[in-house]
Steps between C-alpha positions, in 0.01 A plus 500: 500500500783740590673421172180566306450837672862586419443417132180707491689794648777464252255495208309789641814714522594403141152614371516826692846569354382417150198738520728776644742459207213492252366836631837656466554378144435749222153427358603528135806274536464163336689219668433130467549170676478201266411165665618211284302166479790287627864496611797503263551253219250561218604710204123538436456666844812711427348609170177615653667677788759678286234604249286644779797701633589636158144605423438665840810717449367602155179618653663709767575284803813635667579196710414133442585228745435123512410269791768247414834386640793672324764329294326392177624683190223364274278774652587855405367852547431511881637752747490267797434135579308459819533139627155378615552125450499440874139618507383352174641155555582472871213708649745704712295792618812696593581505128142596422534792746821626341328499161186670634720781647624566145156514329445862568783584267297376196211659331422177321542126536471245224485127545588306191230226520604264227465123554435532874153630593334173444713330766695290253835540670523651848157635613635600846764723347253655265258574778773677691593705192136609477520594871775746414282671233224536755744636754612752233136616454474554870817703491341731234634353176335365184534127432413271211557150374651509149562238241273258681427157358254240634463136413189284493623289793521782765530387856196586717725673752642716225152601385393578858805724543427690188141547590607651830752733333440869554278612212710812448779280370455486124562175316649511149486169317752402229263310270123466432486150651654613827279806512175306472609251760597773740158667443327174583723430802485847652176656369685830444606704207820371329698706241636312196862563400779278376837382628755754627778307321381659177649822635851356516733692268790319339831663612865421490674512840864465593627203692282232346601222260306541172682220314154367415457784251829402331387136484180607340681715240737218411213245466291737283805573281539119450138479395380341824225689678513480878228353718487606868423219742381526867386216723292570815597285800150534638356321199758225543351446850151494368580285193800277582715448190411843354866616497626175341221513237679801353774274369297386199379860447863609491594221261217621270632854509855389431389298200315798364830704519402732792742605771385513867547759765423366843337766718448439879235726638486407869780416746278332758425125525714195522547415221453850365424620148875534450575147625241353258644694207859406573396136514345534158810659353726224636299242314619641164879506523552462129285808428631720772583777244124525428419593861556808721410517870403852588572585859228691697466861386300797626165530307603776263808307391312174473260677270796615283599133449148388442460760222755302285313165523277352232279366773499419876371168629420543863297379794534835685247767419718797580770372269236494231390856593862635483526331157181654385638839615790436267257399225616136510216244497488232772368144495393418855443190708237627738418419860190726527273700261680823598714444190184495287378832638833674417517353153141609432583857599803489267272384217701173458333180397550302820372176340815501286738602777394353829518134602440279803830377656350147510500494119874529494543241782272246338628542136831688492585403144162591367500835685851573377389444139189718560686790644774500233216503248357811668830697487449633143194682632701716742549793260117549472470485883778759516302736280203460739722603787636799320142625455381423854804597711416874534156423628636234737742751645229757544271248668785393731536864601138497612610322814596857618193680363361794696791540746466814709704621792371351826356708786644392839247326726339652808704418812205309640498228232657175595486123443412233752787273584448154349 
């Protein structure tokens, strides 16, 4: 009981401090805290976060911080990393209190809500991230969920938490399927946008190995277009043998005189994407000159490499989106219909480009032949992307529609301690 009273007092002091700082902040100053959907490891998460930071600066935010542990150079554009993992993952309320104290510094908070609101991965962590947005409202800020996706198989606890979410927190869905499911789950207005990763801008940075670009140039000069290949370790867990099934797909690509750029997109998992790709490369020692393993790159640089490919074959949606942003078509092995929603927005014929991973596992030779047969279509898909990309970028920017400087809250406002 004494410990609980101490925690309540600590949180109360943190909230009082946040409101005091909010009142002293200049009303017209735009400052933001971005709350990512997960910890480090996913280039997709890095793409969304970095794109958010870049766009917020363009529209006048003078300071942009992220609630993430420091030390990951895949994410760029933030003034400060505020480590909140002890609260998100370990429920340490002392960490929560330290973050709450900082909330008054920010006019706005944005939680990137991709692939997490439905409880698919770590519902407790997501609920605690939502707690921070509600704390920010109480401190006088404006809060919203951006880039939100929502699967059919949402956990009841996740739906219950969203229904209880403060109605002043706007929800911006990244595709029509997610928007409709969120409306049904929450019975509240949902804005339709598209994925923040469409706002990533290709850029050359010092200190990164871009040998992949040289490999692509050499292969193209030799008359061998380059196919990018990514394997998602999560699908390997859902469909054992998925990684190994790529062997016959690769054999089909080599016979058709393509070169292959191996592109890991997530450093998590054991084995990880990178481990699965290295294993595939080692199975072709006699064709090693036809392969290139691209080390992890920040999203703008990864997009530069993707721009040179004839096509990307991937089981990661954000790899596909970064490729689309580079006007490179992607063939996808899907693990949810969120792929379909994005492809529809891009105007792409998903029936020609999206496949069930089980099809590759059950008939790798047949699927290899089918996909190689689809590769001559890629130039027509590229033209579709060239036409649709400006509208996709404009729609992604709608995650931040209507931003106005926040008015600090009245000192009497507060939240109850959970």
